NUNUGU-898591 format. One record per atom (N, C-alpha, C): residue in three letters; x, y, z. Coordinates in steps of 0.05 Angstrom, whole numbers, padded with zeros to 5 digits, always signed. Example, Ala and Ser with C-alpha at 12.3 -4.5 7.8 and 13.67 -1.06 7.14 Angstrom:
REM residues 2
Ala+00264-00114+00156;Ala+00246-00090+00156;Ala+00264-00066+00156;Ser+00257-00045+00142;Ser+00273-00021+00143;Ser+00258+00001+00157;
//
This chain:
REM residues 314
Asp+01643-00749+01204;Asp+01633-00762+01179;Asp+01602-00767+01181;Ala+01593-00775+01205;Ala+01564-00780+01208;Ala+01548-00754+01205;Arg+01559-00732+01216;Arg+01545-00706+01213;Arg+01545-00697+01184;Ala+01567-00701+01170;Ala+01568-00693+01142;Ala+01549-00710+01126;Ala+01547-00736+01132;Ala+01529-00753+01118;Ala+01500-00744+01122;Ala+01494-00736+01147;Ala+01466-00727+01153;Ala+01459-00702+01138;Val+01478-00684+01135;Val+01473-00659+01121;Val+01469-00665+01091;Val+01487-00681+01079;Val+01484-00688+01051;Val+01458-00702+01046;Phe+01450-00720+01063;Phe+01425-00735+01059;Phe+01401-00715+01061;Ala+01402-00697+01080;Ala+01380-00678+01083;Ala+01377-00660+01058;Trp+01399-00651+01048;Trp+01397-00634+01024;Trp+01387-00649+01000;Leu+01397-00674+00996;Leu+01388-00690+00973;Leu+01358-00698+00977;Gln+01351-00705+01001;Gln+01324-00715+01006;Gln+01303-00693+01006;Ile+01309-00671+01019;Ile+01289-00650+01023;Ile+01289-00630+00999;Val+01313-00622+00990;Val+01314-00601+00970;Val+01314-00613+00942;Leu+01335-00628+00935;Leu+01338-00637+00908;Leu+01314-00655+00899;Arg+01307-00675+00915;Arg+01286-00693+00908;Arg+01259-00678+00906;Ser+01254-00660+00925;Ser+01229-00645+00925;Ser+01226-00628+00900;Val+01249-00616+00891;Val+01247-00599+00867;Val+01240-00617+00842;Val+01253-00640+00840;Val+01246-00658+00818;Val+01217-00667+00820;Trp+01208-00673+00844;Trp+01179-00681+00847;Trp+01161-00658+00839;Leu+01168-00633+00846;Leu+01151-00611+00839;Leu+01149-00607+00809;Ile+01172-00610+00796;Ile+01172-00607+00766;Ile+01154-00628+00754;Ile+01157-00653+00763;Ile+01140-00674+00752;Ile+01110-00669+00760;Gly+01105-00661+00785;Gly+01078-00657+00793;Gly+01063-00635+00778;Val+01077-00612+00775;Val+01065-00590+00760;Val+01060-00598+00731;Ser+01080-00612+00719;Ser+01077-00621+00691;Ser+01052-00639+00688;Leu+01048-00657+00707;Leu+01025-00675+00706;Leu+00999-00660+00710;Leu+00999-00639+00726;Leu+00975-00623+00729;Leu+00968-00609+00703;Val+00989-00600+00688;Val+00984-00587+00662;Val+00974-00607+00641;Leu+00987-00631+00641;Leu+00980-00651+00621;Leu+00953-00665+00627;Tyr+00947-00667+00652;Tyr+00922-00681+00660;Tyr+00906-00663+00679;Pro+00893-00643+00669;Pro+00878-00625+00686;Pro+00853-00638+00698;Tyr+00841-00625+00718;Tyr+00817-00636+00730;Tyr+00798-00613+00736;Thr+00773-00620+00740;Thr+00752-00600+00747;Thr+00745-00602+00776;Arg+00728-00583+00785;Arg+00719-00583+00812;Arg+00702-00607+00818;Asp+00686-00616+00799;Asp+00670-00639+00802;Asp+00688-00664+00807;Asp+00710-00665+00792;Asp+00728-00688+00796;Asp+00740-00688+00824;Ala+00747-00664+00834;Ala+00759-00662+00860;Ala+00740-00669+00882;Ala+00714-00668+00877;Ala+00694-00674+00898;Ala+00689-00703+00901;Arg+00699-00720+00883;Arg+00694-00748+00885;Arg+00711-00762+00905;Glu+00701-00784+00917;Glu+00716-00798+00937;Glu+00741-00811+00926;Thr+00741-00818+00901;Thr+00764-00832+00889;Thr+00783-00813+00876;Phe+00780-00787+00882;Phe+00797-00767+00869;Phe+00827-00771+00876;Ala+00834-00774+00901;Ala+00862-00777+00909;Ala+00875-00801+00896;Ala+00860-00824+00896;Ala+00871-00848+00883;Ala+00875-00845+00853;Ser+00856-00831+00840;Ser+00858-00828+00811;Ser+00881-00809+00804;Arg+00886-00789+00820;Arg+00908-00771+00815;Arg+00935-00785+00820;Glu+00936-00803+00839;Glu+00961-00817+00845;Glu+00969-00835+00821;Leu+00949-00845+00806;Leu+00954-00862+00783;Leu+00966-00846+00760;Leu+00965-00820+00761;Leu+00975-00804+00738;Leu+01005-00807+00735;Phe+01019-00812+00756;Phe+01048-00816+00753;Phe+01054-00840+00735;Val+01040-00862+00740;Val+01044-00886+00724;Val+01033-00881+00695;Gln+01010-00866+00694;Gln+00999-00860+00667;Gln+01018-00843+00651;Gly+01031-00824+00664;Gly+01050-00807+00650;Gly+01074-00823+00640;Ile+01083-00842+00656;Ile+01105-00860+00648;Ile+01096-00875+00623;Asn+01072-00886+00623;Asn+01063-00902+00601;Asn+01058-00885+00575;Asp+01049-00860+00579;Asp+01042-00844+00556;Asp+01066-00829+00543;Phe+01086-00822+00559;Phe+01107-00804+00548;Phe+01135-00816+00547;Leu+01140-00838+00561;Leu+01167-00849+00561;Leu+01170-00871+00541;Pro+01193-00873+00527;Pro+01197-00895+00508;Pro+01200-00922+00523;Ala+01200-00943+00507;Ala+01199-00970+00519;Ala+01222-00976+00538;Gly+01246-00969+00530;Gly+01269-00975+00547;Gly+01268-00960+00574;Ile+01262-00934+00573;Ile+01260-00918+00597;Ile+01237-00928+00615;Arg+01215-00936+00602;Arg+01193-00947+00617;Arg+01201-00971+00633;Gly+01218-00988+00621;Gly+01228-01012+00635;Gly+01245-01005+00659;Leu+01262-00984+00655;Leu+01279-00975+00677;Leu+01262-00964+00700;Met+01241-00949+00693;Met+01224-00938+00713;Met+01209-00960+00729;Leu+01200-00980+00714;Leu+01187-01003+00727;Leu+01206-01017+00747;Val+01230-01022+00738;Val+01250-01034+00755;Val+01256-01016+00780;Gly+01257-00990+00775;Gly+01262-00972+00798;Gly+01239-00972+00818;Leu+01215-00973+00808;Leu+01191-00974+00826;Leu+01191-01000+00842;Leu+01197-01022+00829;Leu+01197-01048+00843;Leu+01220-01048+00863;Ala+01243-01036+00857;Ala+01265-01036+00876;Ala+01258-01019+00900;Ala+01245-00996+00895;Ala+01236-00979+00917;Ala+01216-00993+00935;Leu+01198-01008+00923;Leu+01178-01023+00939;Leu+01192-01045+00955;Ala+01211-01059+00942;Ala+01224-01081+00956;Ala+01241-01070+00979;Ser+01255-01048+00975;Ser+01272-01037+00996;Ser+01255-01028+01020;Thr+01232-01016+01014;Thr+01215-01006+01036;Thr+01203-01030+01052;Val+01194-01050+01038;Val+01183-01073+01051;Val+01205-01087+01068;Asp+01229-01091+01057;Asp+01250-01104+01072;Asp+01258-01088+01096;Thr+01259-01061+01093;Thr+01266-01044+01116;Thr+01247-01047+01139;His+01221-01045+01133;His+01201-01047+01154;His+01199-01074+01166;Leu+01203-01095+01150;Leu+01202-01122+01161;Leu+01226-01126+01180;Asn+01250-01119+01172;Asn+01273-01122+01189;Asn+01272-01104+01213;Trp+01263-01079+01209;Trp+01261-01060+01231;Trp+01241-01071+01252;Gly+01217-01079+01242;Gly+01197-01089+01261;Gly+01205-01114+01275;Ala+01218-01133+01260;Ala+01228-01157+01272;Ala+01249-01152+01293;Ser+01265-01132+01289;Ser+01285-01124+01309;Ser+01272-01115+01335;Tyr+01252-01098+01333;Tyr+01237-01090+01356;Tyr+01224-01113+01371;Leu+01209-01129+01356;Leu+01194-01151+01369;Leu+01213-01172+01380;Cys+01235-01178+01366;Cys+01253-01200+01374;Cys+01271-01191+01397;Asn+01287-01169+01392;Asn+01307-01161+01411;Asn+01296-01147+01435;Asp+01277-01129+01431;Asp+01266-01113+01453;Asp+01245-01127+01469;Leu+01225-01139+01454;Leu+01203-01151+01469;Leu+01208-01180+01477;Tyr+01216-01196+01457;Tyr+01220-01225+01463;Tyr+01244-01230+01480;Lys+01268-01221+01471;Lys+01293-01227+01484;Lys+01296-01212+01511;Arg+01292-01186+01510;Arg+01298-01170+01534;Arg+01276-01171+01554;Leu+01251-01166+01545;Leu+01229-01164+01565;Leu+01218-01191+01573;Leu+01211-01208+01553;Leu+01199-01233+01560;Leu+01219-01253+01572;Cys+01241-01257+01559;Cys+01260-01278+01568;Cys+01277-01268+01591;Gln+01291-01245+01588;Gln+01310-01236+01608;Gln+01296-01224+01632;Ala+01277-01206+01627;Ala+01264-01192+01650;Ala+01243-01208+01664;Cys+01225-01220+01648;Cys+01202-01235+01661;Cys+01209-01264+01668;Leu+01221-01279+01650;Leu+01227-01307+01655;Leu+01254-01312+01667;Cys+01271-01291+01667;Cys+01298-01292+01678;Cys+01315-01315+01666;Ile+01313-01317+01639;Ile+01329-01337+01625;Ile+01342-01323+01601;Glu+01364-01335+01592;Glu+01378-01325+01568;Glu+01370-01342+01544;Pro+01355-01330+01525;Pro+01346-01346+01502;Pro+01369-01355+01484;Gly+01366-01378+01473;Gly+01386-01388+01454;Gly+01384-01375+01427;Lys+01406-01378+01411;Lys+01407-01365+01385;Lys+01385-01376+01367;Arg+01379-01402+01369;Arg+01358-01413+01351;Arg+01331-01401+01358;Ser+01325-01398+01383;Ser+01299-01387+01391;Ser+01296-01358+01383;Val+01319-01343+01384;Val+01318-01315+01376;Val+01313-01312+01346;Val+01327-01329+01331;Val+01323-01329+01302;Val+01294-01337+01295;Ala+01284-01357+01309;Ala+01256-01365+01304;Ala+01236-01343+01311;Ala+01242-01328+01332;Ala+01224-01306+01340;Ala+01225-01284+01319;Ala+01249-01279+01307;Ala+01251-01259+01286;Ala+01236-01267+01262;Arg+01237-01293+01254;Arg+01223-01302+01230;Arg+01193-01300+01235;Leu+01184-01308+01258;Leu+01155-01306+01264;Leu+01146-01277+01265;Ser+01164-01259+01274;Ser+01157-01231+01274;Ser+01152-01220+01246;Asn+01169-01229+01227;Asn+01165-01221+01199;Asn+01137-01230+01189;Ile+01130-01255+01195;Ile+01104-01265+01187;Ile+01081-01249+01199;Leu+01084-01242+01225;Leu+01064-01227+01239;Leu+01061-01199+01227;Ile+01083-01186+01222;Ile+01082-01158+01211;Ile+01070-01159+01183;Leu+01078-01177+01167;Leu+01067-01179+01140;Leu+01037-01185+01140;Gly+01028-01202+01159;Gly+01000-01208+01161;Gly+00984-01184+01170;Ile+00994-01168+01189;Ile+00980-01144+01197;Ile+00979-01124+01174;Ala+01001-01121+01159;Ala+01001-01102+01136;Ala+00981-01111+01115;Leu+00980-01136+01108;Leu+00961-01146+01088;Leu+00932-01143+01097;Ser+00927-01145+01123;Ser+00900-01142+01133;Ser+00891-01112+01132;Ile+00910-01094+01133;Ile+00903-01065+01133;Ile+00899-01054+01105;Ile+00914-01065+01086;Ile+00914-01054+01059;Ile+00886-01051+01047;Pro+00868-01071+01049;Pro+00842-01068+01036;Pro+00825-01045+01046;Phe+00832-01034+01070;Phe+00816-01012+01081;Phe+00828-00984+01073;Leu+00850-00984+01057;Leu+00862-00959+01049;Leu+00854-00953+01020;Gly+00842-00930+01016;Gly+00833-00923+00989;Gly+00854-00911+00971;Ser+00875-00900+00983;Ser+00896-00887+00967;Ser+00922-00887+00983;Ile+00944-00881+00969;Ile+00970-00878+00982;Ile+00969-00855+01001;Gln+00955-00834+00994;Gln+00953-00810+01011;Gln+00941-00818+01038;Gln+00920-00834+01038;Gln+00907-00843+01063;Gln+00927-00859+01080;Ala+00942-00877+01067;Ala+00962-00893+01081;Ala+00983-00874+01093;Trp+00991-00854+01078;Trp+01011-00835+01088;Trp+01001-00820+01112;Tyr+00976-00812+01112;Tyr+00964-00798+01135;Tyr+00964-00816+01160;Val+00957-00841+01157;Val+00957-00859+01179;Val+00986-00863+01190;Ser+01005-00865+01171;Ser+01033-00868+01179;Ser+01043-00844+01194;Leu+01035-00820+01185;Leu+01043-00796+01199;Leu+01031-00795+01227;Leu+01006-00805+01230;Leu+00993-00804+01256;Leu+01008-00822+01276;Phe+01016-00846+01267;Phe+01031-00863+01285;Phe+01059-00851+01291;Gly+01071-00838+01270;Gly+01096-00825+01275;Gly+01095-00802+01295;Ala+01072-00787+01295;Ala+01068-00766+01314;Ala+01066-00778+01342;Gly+01055-00802+01344;Gly+01052-00815+01371;Gly+01079-00824+01383;Thr+01097-00833+01366;Thr+01123-00842+01376;Thr+01145-00822+01373;Gly+01139-00799+01360;Gly+01160-00779+01355;Gly+01172-00768+01381;Ala+01155-00763+01401;Ala+01165-00750+01426;Ala+01186-00768+01439;Val+01181-00793+01442;Val+01199-00811+01456;Val+01224-00816+01439;Leu+01222-00815+01413;Leu+01245-00819+01396;Leu+01265-00796+01399;Val+01255-00772+01405;Val+01272-00749+01409;Val+01282-00748+01438;Leu+01263-00752+01457;Leu+01270-00750+01485;Leu+01290-00770+01495;Arg+01290-00794+01482;Arg+01309-00814+01492;Arg+01338-00806+01487;Trp+01342-00787+01469;Trp+01369-00777+01465;Trp+01376-00753+01482;Val+01357-00737+01490;Val+01363-00713+01505;Val+01354-00714+01534;Trp+01342-00735+01544;Trp+01334-00737+01572;Trp+01342-00764+01583;Glu+01359-00764+01603;Glu+01369-00789+01614;Glu+01348-00805+01628;Arg+01326-00793+01635;Arg+01305-00807+01650;Arg+01288-00826+01633;Ile+01288-00823+01607;Ile+01273-00840+01589;Ile+01282-00869+01592;Asn+01262-00887+01593;Asn+01269-00916+01596;Asn+01253-00932+01577;Val+01255-00958+01579;Val+01241-00976+01561;Val+01211-00974+01563;Tyr+01201-00968+01588;Tyr+01172-00966+01592;Tyr+01162-00941+01577;Ser+01178-00921+01574;Ser+01170-00897+01560;Ser+01164-00903+01531;Glu+01182-00919+01518;Glu+01178-00926+01490;Glu+01154-00944+01486;Ile+01151-00964+01504;Ile+01128-00982+01502;Ile+01102-00966+01506;Gly+01102-00947+01525;Gly+01079-00930+01529;Gly+01072-00914+01505;Ala+01092-00902+01491;Ala+01087-00886+01467;Ala+01074-00903+01445;Ile+01084-00927+01442;Ile+01073-00945+01421;Ile+01045-00953+01428;Ala+01040-00959+01454;Ala+01013-00967+01463;Ala+00993-00944+01459;Val+01001-00920+01467;Val+00983-00897+01464;Val+00977-00892+01434;Ser+00997-00895+01417;Ser+00992-00892+01388;Ser+00972-00912+01378;Leu+00975-00937+01385;Leu+00957-00958+01376;Leu+00929-00954+01386;Leu+00926-00945+01411;Leu+00899-00942+01423;Leu+00885-00916+01414;Cys+00900-00895+01410;Cys+00888-00869+01404;Cys+00884-00864+01374;Ala+00900-00877+01357;Ala+00898-00872+01329;Ala+00870-00878+01318;Pro+00857-00901+01323;Pro+00830-00905+01312;Pro+00810-00884+01322;Leu+00813-00876+01347;Leu+00794-00857+01358;Leu+00797-00830+01345;Ile+00822-00821+01342;Ile+00827-00795+01329;Ile+00819-00795+01300;Leu+00824-00817+01286;Leu+00815-00819+01258;Leu+00785-00817+01255;Ser+00770-00827+01274;Ser+00741-00827+01273;Ser+00729-00801+01281;Leu+00743-00784+01296;Leu+00732-00760+01307;Leu+00735-00736+01289;Thr+00757-00735+01273;Thr+00762-00711+01257;Thr+00775-00719+01231;Asp+00770-00702+01210;Asp+00783-00706+01184;Asp+00806-00685+01180;Ser+00810-00668+01200;Ser+00831-00647+01197;Ser+00858-00660+01204;Glu+00876-00660+01184;Glu+00902-00673+01188;Glu+00919-00658+01209;Pro+00920-00631+01209;Pro+00935-00617+01230;Pro+00924-00623+01258;Leu+00898-00624+01260;Leu+00885-00629+01286;Leu+00892-00658+01295;Arg+00891-00677+01277;Arg+00898-00704+01284;Arg+00927-00706+01294;Leu+00946-00695+01279;Leu+00974-00696+01287;Leu+00979-00682+01313;Gly+00966-00659+01317;Gly+00970-00644+01342;Gly+00959-00659+01366;Ala+00935-00671+01363;Ala+00923-00686+01385;Ala+00940-00710+01392;Met+00949-00725+01372;Met+00965-00749+01377;Met+00992-00741+01390;Ala+01005-00720+01380;Ala+01030-00712+01392;Ala+01027-00703+01421;Leu+01005-00689+01427;Leu+00999-00679+01454;Leu+00994-00703+01473;Leu+00976-00721+01465;Leu+00970-00744+01482;Leu+00994-00762+01486;Ser+01009-00767+01465;Ser+01032-00785+01468;Ser+01053-00772+01485;Ser+01059-00746+01481;Ser+01080-00733+01497;Ser+01073-00733+01527;Ala+01047-00727+01533;Ala+01039-00726+01561;Ala+01041-00754+01573;Ala+01033-00775+01558;Ala+01035-00802+01568;Ala+01064-00810+01572;Val+01081-00803+01554;Val+01110-00810+01556;Val+01122-00798+01581;Val+01117-00772+01586;Val+01128-00759+01609;Val+01117-00771+01635;Leu+01091-00776+01636;Leu+01078-00788+01659;Leu+01089-00816+01665;Ile+01090-00833+01645;Ile+01101-00860+01648;Ile+01130-00859+01657;Thr+01145-00841+01645;Thr+01174-00839+01653;Thr+01178-00832+01682;Leu+01162-00813+01692;Leu+01164-00805+01720;Leu+01154-00826+01739;Leu+01136-00843+01730;Leu+01124-00863+01748;Leu+01139-00890+01748;Thr+01157-00893+01729;Thr+01172-00918+01727;Thr+01201-00914+01735;Pro+01215-00936+01743;Pro+01243-00933+01752;Pro+01262-00925+01730;Pro+01283-00909+01736;Pro+01302-00901+01715;Pro+01319-00924+01706;Thr+01332-00920+01683;Thr+01351-00940+01673;Thr+01375-00942+01691;Asp+01386-00965+01692;Asp+01409-00970+01710;Asp+01431-00950+01704;Ser+01443-00939+01725;Ser+01463-00918+01722;Ser+01488-00927+01707;Ala+01495-00953+01709;Ala+01518-00963+01694;Ala+01512-00963+01664;Val+01488-00970+01657;Val+01480-00969+01628;Val+01481-00941+01618;Leu+01470-00922+01633;Leu+01470-00894+01625;Leu+01499-00883+01623;Gly+01516-00891+01642;Gly+01544-00882+01641;Gly+01559-00893+01616;Ala+01554-00918+01610;Ala+01567-00930+01586;Ala+01557-00916+01561;Phe+01532-00911+01560;Phe+01521-00898+01536;Phe+01531-00869+01533;Tyr+01533-00855+01556;Tyr+01543-00828+01555;Tyr+01572-00827+01545;Gln+01588-00845+01555;Gln+01616-00845+01547;Gln+01619-00852+01517;Gln+01601-00868+01506;Gln+01603-00876+01478;Gln+01591-00855+01460;Ala+01568-00843+01467;Ala+01554-00825+01448;Ala+01555-00796+01455;Ser+01563-00788+01480;Ser+01564-00760+01488;Ser+01538-00746+01481;Pro+01515-00755+01491;Pro+01489-00743+01484;Pro+01487-00715+01495;Ser+01470-00699+01482;Ser+01465-00672+01491;Ser+01438-00670+01506;Gly+01436-00649+01522;Gly+01410-00645+01536;Gly+01411-00649+01566;Phe+01391-00661+01576;Phe+01387-00664+01605;Phe+01400-00690+01615;Trp+01427-00690+01615;Trp+01443-00713+01624;Trp+01462-00704+01646;Ser+01453-00685+01662;Ser+01472-00674+01682;Ser+01479-00694+01704;Asn+01460-00710+01713;Asn+01466-00730+01734;Asn+01486-00751+01724;Thr+01482-00760+01700;Thr+01501-00780+01689;Thr+01528-00768+01685;Ala+01529-00743+01675;Ala+01555-00730+01671;Ala+01570-00727+01698;Arg+01555-00718+01719;Arg+01568-00714+01745;Arg+01577-00741+01757;Ala+01562-00762+01752;Ala+01570-00788+01762;Ala+01596-00798+01749;Leu+01602-00788+01725;Leu+01626-00795+01712;Leu+01649-00776+01717;Gly+01644-00757+01735;Gly+01664-00737+01742;Gly+01667-00714+01723;Leu+01646-00709+01707;Leu+01647-00688+01687;Leu+01629-00665+01696;Asp+01632-00643+01682;Asp+01615-00619+01687;Asp+01587-00625+01679;Gly+01568-00622+01698;Gly+01540-00628+01692;Gly+01527-00608+01673;Arg+01540-00585+01668;Arg+01528-00565+01650;Arg+01534-00570+01621;Leu+01554-00587+01616;Leu+01563-00591+01588;Leu+01542-00602+01570;Pro+01526-00623+01578;Pro+01506-00634+01560;Pro+01485-00613+01551;Leu+01476-00596+01570;Leu+01456-00576+01564;Leu+01468-00554+01546;Leu+01493-00546+01551;Leu+01506-00526+01533;Leu+01509-00538+01505;Arg+01517-00563+01504;Arg+01520-00576+01478;Arg+01494-00577+01462;Leu+01472-00582+01476;Leu+01445-00582+01464;Leu+01439-00555+01452;Phe+01445-00533+01466;Phe+01440-00506+01456;Phe+01456-00501+01431;Tyr+01481-00508+01431;Tyr+01497-00503+01407;Tyr+01488-00520+01383;Glu+01480-00545+01388;Glu+01471-00562+01367;Glu+01444-00553+01355;Leu+01426-00544+01373;Leu+01401-00534+01363;Leu+01405-00509+01346;Arg+01423-00493+01354;Arg+01429-00469+01338;Arg+01438-00476+01309;Thr+01456-00496+01308;Thr+01465-00506+01282;Thr+01443-00518+01266;Val+01427-00535+01279;Val+01404-00548+01265;Val+01385-00527+01254;Cys+01378-00507+01269;Cys+01360-00486+01260;Cys+01371-00472+01235;Ala+01397-00466+01236;Ala+01409-00452+01213;Ala+01408-00470+01188;Phe+01414-00496+01191;Phe+01413-00514+01168;Phe+01384-00516+01158;Ala+01365-00519+01176;Ala+01337-00522+01169;Ala+01327-00498+01153;Leu+01333-00474+01163;Leu+01324-00449+01150;Leu+01338-00447+01122;Ser+01363-00456+01121;Ser+01377-00455+01096;Ser+01364-00473+01075;Met+01356-00497+01083;Met+01342-00515+01064;Met+01315-00504+01057;Tyr+01301-00492+01076;Tyr+01274-00482+01070;Tyr+01276-00459+01050;Phe+01294-00440+01054;Phe+01296-00418+01035;Phe+01306-00427+01008;Met+01323-00447+01007;Met+01332-00458+00981;Met+01308-00470+00966;Leu+01292-00486+00979;Leu+01270-00499+00966;Leu+01249-00478+00958;Ala+01242-00459+00976;Ala+01222-00439+00969;Ala+01232-00421+00947;Gly+01258-00414+00947;Gly+01269-00398+00925;Gly+01269-00411+00898;Leu+01276-00437+00898;Leu+01276-00452+00872;Leu+01247-00454+00862;Val+01228-00458+00880;Val+01200-00460+00871;Val+01191-00434+00859;Arg+01198-00411+00871;Arg+01190-00385+00860;Arg+01203-00379+00833;Ile+01227-00390+00829;Ile+01241-00385+00804;Ile+01231-00404+00782;Phe+01227-00429+00789;Phe+01218-00449+00769;Phe+01188-00446+00763;Phe+01172-00439+00783;Phe+01143-00437+00779;Phe+01133-00410+00789;Pro+01141-00389+00776;Pro+01132-00362+00785;Pro+01102-00358+00781;Leu+01091-00344+00800;Leu+01062-00336+00797;Leu+01060-00315+00776;Pro+01036-00313+00763;Pro+01033-00292+00743;Pro+01037-00264+00754;Gly+01054-00249+00741;Gly+01060-00222+00749;Gly+01079-00219+00772;Ser+01090-00241+00782;Ser+01108-00239+00805;Ser+01136-00233+00795;Ser+01152-00222+00814;Ser+01179-00214+00807;Ser+01199-00236+00817;Pro+01220-00241+00802;Pro+01240-00261+00811;Pro+01257-00251+00834;Phe+01252-00227+00843;Phe+01269-00216+00865;Phe+01267-00232+00890;Trp+01242-00240+00898;Trp+01239-00255+00923;Trp+01252-00282+00921;Gly+01250-00295+00898;Gly+01264-00321+00895;Gly+01294-00318+00897;Ala+01305-00298+00884;Ala+01334-00293+00886;Ala+01342-00287+00915;Leu+01326-00271+00929;Leu+01332-00264+00956;Leu+01332-00289+00974;Met+01313-00307+00970;Met+01312-00332+00985;Met+01336-00349+00980;Leu+01345-00351+00955;Leu+01369-00366+00949;Leu+01393-00354+00962;Ala+01396-00328+00961;Ala+01419-00315+00974;Ala+01418-00320+01005;Ser+01394-00318+01016;Ser+01391-00323+01045;Ser+01399-00352+01052;Ser+01391-00371+01034;Ser+01398-00399+01038;Ser+01428-00403+01038;Leu+01442-00391+01019;Leu+01471-00394+01018;Leu+01484-00381+01043;Ala+01474-00358+01052;Ala+01486-00345+01075;Ala+01481-00362+01100;Leu+01457-00372+01104;Leu+01451-00389+01127;Leu+01467-00415+01126;Gly+01470-00427+01102;Gly+01485-00451+01100;Gly+01514-00447+01108;Thr+01525-00424+01100;Thr+01553-00418+01107;Thr+01556-00415+01138;Ile+01536-00401+01150;Ile+01537-00398+01179;Ile+01534-00425+01193;Ala+01516-00442+01183;Ala+01513-00468+01195;Ala+01538-00485+01193;Leu+01552-00484+01171;Leu+01577-00499+01168;Leu+01598-00489+01188;Arg+01600-00463+01191;Arg+01619-00453+01211;Arg+01612-00461+01239;Leu+01586-00460+01245;Leu+01577-00469+01272;Leu+01583-00499+01276;Ser+01578-00515+01256;Ser+01583-00544+01258;Ser+01613-00549+01261;Arg+01630-00535+01247;Arg+01659-00538+01250;Arg+01668-00531+01278;Gly+01655-00510+01289;Gly+01662-00502+01316;Gly+01654-00523+01336;Glu+01631-00537+01332;Glu+01623-00559+01350;Glu+01642-00582+01348;Asn+01650-00588+01323;Asn+01669-00611+01320;Asn+01695-00606+01334;Ser+01706-00582+01331;Ser+01731-00576+01344;Ser+01729-00575+01374;Ser+01706-00566+01384;Ser+01703-00565+01414;Ser+01698-00592+01426;Ser+01685-00611+01410;Ser+01680-00638+01420;Ser+01704-00656+01417;
//
């Protein structure tokens, strides 16, 4: 069920929502054109972002405008709540409870103190966010900064599932490297691919180095996690300690990567094919769009069969 939910979410998030966004975006470009002089201005990105709201105000009737306003406020509230709870969970459970109280002070914190730490974490996170907002000129700029931090922690978020050697110091190191390197990278280059590549490279190297220099996670914890989650990848030592074949995790990773690649290519061809059909270039033939859609359906069928094979084998 979890795998099916992930597939449904990916198709709705990446394909369906993107197509709707593209239709709206192209329509706004036609309704509100711009010149090269406009694009050269520093406020260009922020002014274009406002067109979504301007289009709502100019073309939607009063009732629909109210629904859109409620939807935008709900999206904002859900995002803020998510990040506050997510951040408070990290600061409270991982840093305060586990590292400070249990590891450093060797005490078990009470429930009241844990709740108080979570509440203070919310205030801290909200204060940091409010202090950063005045320095962001557009949503695009905020998104670029968010992507940069995501590139810094991306390696450890993946490796902790596929490599048994990853520990808590690896995650703390990835976060620290992101915080320290992000301002420097932002000041050195304006190229977004170069920023993301540099951050990913620095963070990945730091994570691997910190992991190899710090002690591994307790074998009992790794064994319990392996029995519960059956992770794929480089878990041979844990598997052998449990009396299992040490080759199984790596073989499982190969089969799962094969399925993921098939699903990813299927979604890519579906999105690219729909774009070519809905927004054809002048003089272009619909053949390539139809071919991409057919390839998407074929790859999706293959991916489903591969996924069913994994489910039956596991």
